[in-house]
Each structure stands twice: as C-alpha cells, then as structure tokens.
N, C-alpha and C positions, 0 to 999 in steps of 0.2 A: 168540108162541112165545119161550121162554127161550133165551139164548145157548148155554147148555150143551147142550141138546137139538139146537139147530142145528149146533153144533160136532161133536157125535157123528156126525150124518148126513153132514157134510162129510169127517170123517175116514174113515168107512165107504165113502165114495164113492170114495176114493183121488184125487180131483181136486186136484192141486197148485195150478192155476190154473183158474178157472172163469168162464164168462160169466154174464150176468144170466139168460139162459134155462136154463142149466145149474143154476144155484142154485135157480130156481124148481122144477125137476124134482126136484132133491135134497131140498129142504125140503118139497116137497109142498104148496105153498101158491099161491094165485092170483096173476096177475101184479101186481095192486095191492099185496097183501100182500107179495110178493117185493121190490118197488120200495121200500116202507116199510122193511122189514127191512135191506136193503142200505144205505139212507141212515143209518138208525139205527146199525147195526154199524160202519159206516165212521166216522161222527162219534164213537163211542165208542172208536175205535182198535182195535176187534177185527178189522176187515177192512182191507185195504190196496187202494185203487183204483188199478190200474196204468195203465189208460186208460178211456176211456168204455165201460162194459159189460163190463169185465174185472177180476177181482178175485182176491186171495189172502188166506189167513188170516194175520194179522201175526205171530202166534206161531209159525207154521210156514212162513216164507217160503222158497219154493223157490230154487234157484240161478238165477243170471242166464241160463244156458243154457236152462233150462226155461222161464223167462219169454220168452226170445226165440223159442222155438218156438211160443208161444201169442199173442205181441203181434201177429204179422203171419203169416197162413198163407195158401197153403202156404209153408213155408220150411224150411230146415235150416241148422245152424251150419256155416260154412265159411270160407275166406279166412284172415285173420290169426289169428283166434280158433282155427280148427282146426289151422292150421300150428303154433301155439304149442303146442297140446294134444299134437301128435305129436312135438314137438321138432325140427321142421324149421326153426324160427327160435327164437333165444334169448331174444327180448324177451318180457316179460309184456304181454299185450294186455288193456287195461282196458275198451275199448269192445267190445261183442259184435257180431261180423261174421256175417251170414248171406247166403244167396242165395235168390230167390224168382222166381216166373214173373210176378208182379205188378209194379206200378210201383215204382221205387226210391223208398225211404222211410227216414226216420230218426225215432226215438223217444227220449224220455228218461223213464225211470221210476226212482224212488228214487234219483236222482243217477247213474244208469248210462246210458250212450248205446247205442242199439241201431241198428245200420246194416244195410240190406237193399239188395242189389244185384240188378238184373234179368238173368236169363239165359233163353235159349230153352227152351221146353217140352221139346224134344228133348234138352237137356242137363240137365234137372232129374231126375237119377238118380244113382247112385253114393254114396248115403248109406244109413245104417242107424241103428237104434236102439241106442245103446250105454249101458250102466249106469255111472254116474259117482257115487260116494258114495251109492248106493241110489236114484238117481233116472234115469229113462229119457230120454235126450236124442237128437234126431234130428241126427246128426253126418254130415258128408261122410267117406268113407273117406279114407285118407291120400292116394292118387293123385288121388282126385276134388278134394280140397281144393287140391292143387297145381295141377291142370288149371284149376279155377276161377280161382285167383290169376293164373296165367300169362295167362289169357284177358283179364283186366282190365289186366295189364301190357301186353299186345298192344294194347289199346285205348287205352292212355296214361291209364287212370283210376285205376291203382295205381302207385306208385313201386316200382322194383326194389330188392329187399333183398339187398345183397351178402353178408349173413351167412346167406343160406339154405343149409341143409345138406341135401342129397338123399340121404345115406346111408341105405340101407334101403328106398329108393323102387324099386318093381317097374316096370321100363320098359315092359313088355307091358301092364300095367294102366295105365299113365300114358298110353300111346299109344291104348288104347281109350277112355280118358276124353276125350282131345283130340279124337277123332273125333266125339264126341257133339255138339260145337258146330257140326258140319256147315258149317265155314268153311275152304275151301281157302286163303285168305289167312292165316288163323290157323296152320294147319299148316305153310305155307310159311315163315311167320316163325319159328315153333318150330325147324324144321329148320335154318334159317340161323343162328339165334342160340343154339341149345342148347349149343354148346361154350363160347361166352362166358359163358353162364348157368350152366355147370358142371353140366348135366343129364347123369347118367350114360348111357353106351350099353349097359350090361349089361342082360340080359333078366330077371335074377333079383336079388333083394335079396342083400346081403352076408351 
C-alpha cells in the first residue's frame, strides 16, 4: 500500500493519535501487514512513534494536550497545565500534567514530559471535551483543576504556588469538586487553610 493512500485513510478517520490496532482497522490490512507498514512509515519519517503501539502522522502532529489524552488512558489534563490554561497561575507550563485512575506515571515523547497523578475513581470527573485550536482535548473544568491541585498540595506532593489567582472561581462548584475526593481530612485541611491560601468565600464568580 502506498503512503498517499494510507495517509488519505488516516485523514478521513480523523484520528490525531492512533494505536497499532486502530491503524490496522483504518488501513484495512492484516496484523502482519500493519506491523510492516508501521515500521516502514516510521523509518521513512512519515509516522512518529510516541510510545510502543502509539503513533501520529509527522506532518500533522497534534498538540501536546491531545497526545497527553492518548498516551495514558483514562486521563484528562489538569493540575498546573489546566491552571495555566484558565489563567489561575501566570507561569507557562512546559510539562503536560494530567490525572488518572491508574498508577502514577511519567512519559517523554518528542522532548516533552508528560506527568500523570493518581486520584480516586470517585474524583475522576469534573472534566469535559474542550476545543482548542480545532482539536478536542479532555480538560478539567476550572474548579476541578483547582480541586485536583489542592488535593496534591494537601498530600504534600505539589508545592503551593503563591501566585495562584482564584478570581473567577465559583466557590459552590469548587466545594462540590472537593467533596468528590471523599476525604474528611482533605476538607478539614481546606477549611483551615483556605484563608491563608486566599480561596474566596463568595459563592459566585466575579
């Protein structure tokens, strides 16, 4: 099969990142042929191997956030990456941070670091698909990104960022997100520390 034909099928499938099994289904070839084509196209620089069994078309590389969603699933972008996206912290975040129900992991793909922190299944919600530059990204909602971050500050696995700006945070939504962690100690910590952390008491955003 020629690359131009394969590339057309990949384009039509709308897969930005795809597994070897997805490639086989898209290309309509046998497992052996799929393995051969993936090796050949990767060596030719037409495909980029992100990790074992996961690829993208090099000429149409997706964003790091799209890659993050597929590198380790289930997961969604949260913590520092999401806080930066919503303008809650001023820093540009170069590593992509996500949360998952699976074990904590770190990956590196194309010179970018991808970090995944483990949370309880009960807390694995409060995210949605957002369109960023024409791509769909699974991203924590503003209040959930903050709740995820505070949870790891509480666990002393994240440093407190004194430049955190909580303007625009909906306190009622934040409280609901905090409750998802089902941790009385976490809630007690938050209620004790919220004034020092400058978490607003207002129920609605400004």
